N, C-alpha and C positions, 0 to 999 in steps of 0.2 A: 521368645517374642511372637506374638500371634499376628497372623496375616490380617490385615483389614480389606473389607469389601464395600463397594457401593450396592445400591439396590439393584442396579442393572447387573453387577458382576454375580451376586448371588443368585439372581433369577436365572441368568445364563447358564450357571452351573447345573441347574436342575431342567433346563430347557423350559423355563416359564416366562410369563410376561411380568414385568416389574410390579404391575398392578396386583398381581397375584400375591406377591410378598407383602404389599402394602395391606391388602385385604386380610392377610393372615394377622397382621399387627393391629388392624382396626377391630377384629374379632377377638382379641385377647389371646391369640394363640402363640404369640412370640414373646421370648424374654425381654427385658427392658433393652431398649437401643438408644445407645447415645448419638449424640450430634456433633458434627463439626462446627466451627465458628460461623461458616456460611449457611448453617441450618440442614445440610445434608446429612442423610442417615449413615451411621458407621456401624458396619457389621464385623463380626469376629468369627473365628473358627468355631466357637461355641454356637453361634446362630447357624452356621452352615451345618453343624451336626444336628441342630434342632429342627431345621427344614427337612433334613433326611428322616427324622422321626415323624413329622407331620406328613410327608409323602407316603411314608410306609403305612401309617395308621389309616390314611385315606385311599389306599390302594384297592381295598375290596369295598365296593359300594353297596354294602348291605343295609337296608333300611328297616328290616324286620326287627320287633322287639326291642326298639330304641337302641340297637347296637351302634348306630352311627353317633347318637348323642353320648354314648360311653367313650367313644374314641375321643370326642371333643373335650369330654371331662379329663381324660387321662393327658391330652396335650396341654390344656390350661394348667393342671397342677404341675406339669414339668415346667411349662413357662414361668410359673411363679416360684420355681425352686423346690417345690415340695415332693421330692422324689419317693419318699415313703408312701405318700398317698397316691402317687401316679403309679407305683409298683403294685399297691394293693388293688387299685382299680383295674389295672392290666390282668391281674390274676383272675378278678372277677368277670372282667370281659372274656377271657379265655375260658372260663368255666360255662358262661353263657353260650359261647360258641359250641362248646361240646354238647350242651343241652340241646341247642337248635339241630345239630347234626343227628343225635340220637332221635330226636322227634321227627325228623325228616325221614330217617331210616324205618323208624317204627311205622310211620305212615304208610311206607311201601308194603310192609309185611301186613297191615291191616287191610290195605288195597288187594293184595293177593287173596286174602280171606274173603273179602266181599266179591271179587270176580269169580271165585270158585262156586259161589252161591247163584251166580246169575244164569238162569236157564236161557239159552238162545231161542227157546220156541215162544209162542204167544203165551202171555201170562196174564193174570187177572187185573182188571181195572180196580185200583185201590182208591183213587180221588178223581173227581171230575171238575175241579177247579184248581187254579195256581195257588190260591190262598190256603186251602186245606192242605195241599202238598207241602207248601212252605212251612206251615205250622207244624206239620209232622216231623219236618227235618230240622225245625228249630232254627230257621233262617227267614230273612224277609222275603216277601213277595218280589221285591225289585232285584235282589241277589238271584233268585231263580229265574227271573225273567232275563237277566243278563247272561246267565249260563246258557240259556236256550239261544239268545241272539248271537252268542260267540260260538255256537256250534258244539258246544260240550254236550248239550242235552237235547234230543228231538223227540217231541211228544205229539201224538196224534190229536186230532180234534174231532168231534162228533157233529152230526147235521145242525145242531144249535150253536156250534162254535165253541163248545166248552172243551177245555183241554183235559185229555184223558192221561192220567199218570198211572201207569201199570207198575206192577211190582219190579220188573226189570228197570224200569225208569227210575224208581225210588232207589234201588240198589246202585245204579250208576250215579244218582245224585249224592248219595252217600259216600261214594268213592271221591267225588269231585270235593264235597265238603271236607273231608279228610285231608286231601292234598293241600287245598287252599289254606286249611288251618295251620298246616306245616310250612306255608309261605311258598309253595311252588306256584309259578305263573299259570295264567289260564292257557298260554300257548304251549307250555311244557305239558300240562295235563291233557290237552287237546292232542297233542303228538302222541302221548302215551296211549290214549283211548283209542285213537285211529290205528295204532300199531296192534293193540289188543284185538279190535274188531277183525283184523286180517289174520291174526296169528295168536290164539290164546296162550300159547307157550313162550311167547316173547319175553326177553328179559326186560322187565319194566323198569327197573332201576337204571339200566344201561340207557334205554330209550329216553326216559324222562330227563336224563342228565346230558343229552347228547344233542343239541340244536342242529337243525338242518338249514335254517334261515341265515341270510347275510347279516340281518339285524338281531344281535343277540343282547338280551338283558340279564343280569345276574341271577334273577329268579328262573330264567330258563336253564340254567345249569347250576342249581341251588346247592347240590352236595360238593361240587368242584369248588365253588365260590367259598363255601364254608372252610374247606380244606386249606384253600389259599389264605383265608383270613386267620386260621390258626397258625400257619407258618409265620405270617406277618406279626402276629401277637408275640410270638417267640422272639422275632427280631426287635420287637418293641422293648422287651425286657433287656435285651443286649444293649440297645442303644440308650436305655435309661441308665445302666451301669456305666456305660462310656461317658454319657453326660455329666452323671454325678462326679465321676472322677476328674473330668475336665474342669468342673465348676470349682473344685476344691483348690 
């Protein structure tokens, strides 16, 4: 005989507000929930296990490459009792996590190669305005301006106020572009670039994945977050098996 739970009881089990459980139901993330004669929701052990699946899936807040939406699809398929689809989506999600991690690590290798090409001495001016530099880098002028405002890139200006993009600036911008395309945050990139400016032999993978600030976002330690997400995906597969057996 299954234990029965109220909304408050199942919420307390996970240290959540009851409205969070109601939100899950509203968003189609919960299996069908029966009600008592007085209209109160009636949850079972199956719902308890399903909420554990939801919490596990949402534990890693990775927004890159639609990964968050993939978790939602997995949970909805499970809520509908389509465990075959949910398992297939989870394997696809896990493959995408592996791809993201490989891409993130490859961007570090590319960064090392680009850093090795940068001459710390005075270099030739290649472009005399932001638009030309942005076109060369195949990014928008606004993106380039944002990098400059964030301190990722510092360029000189001439007496007419034109921005002077030297060869070293363009190489640095290519590093930023590479890491941004791999979903590293600008804070993490700035931390790494500052470390490299002080020591060209620094371990950039370690620096870029080790925040020093009190406020930390997932993209500030992207590699670590991806590792955690892969572990969570493995747990999702285990929970799917348990839910399917419990459902039978």
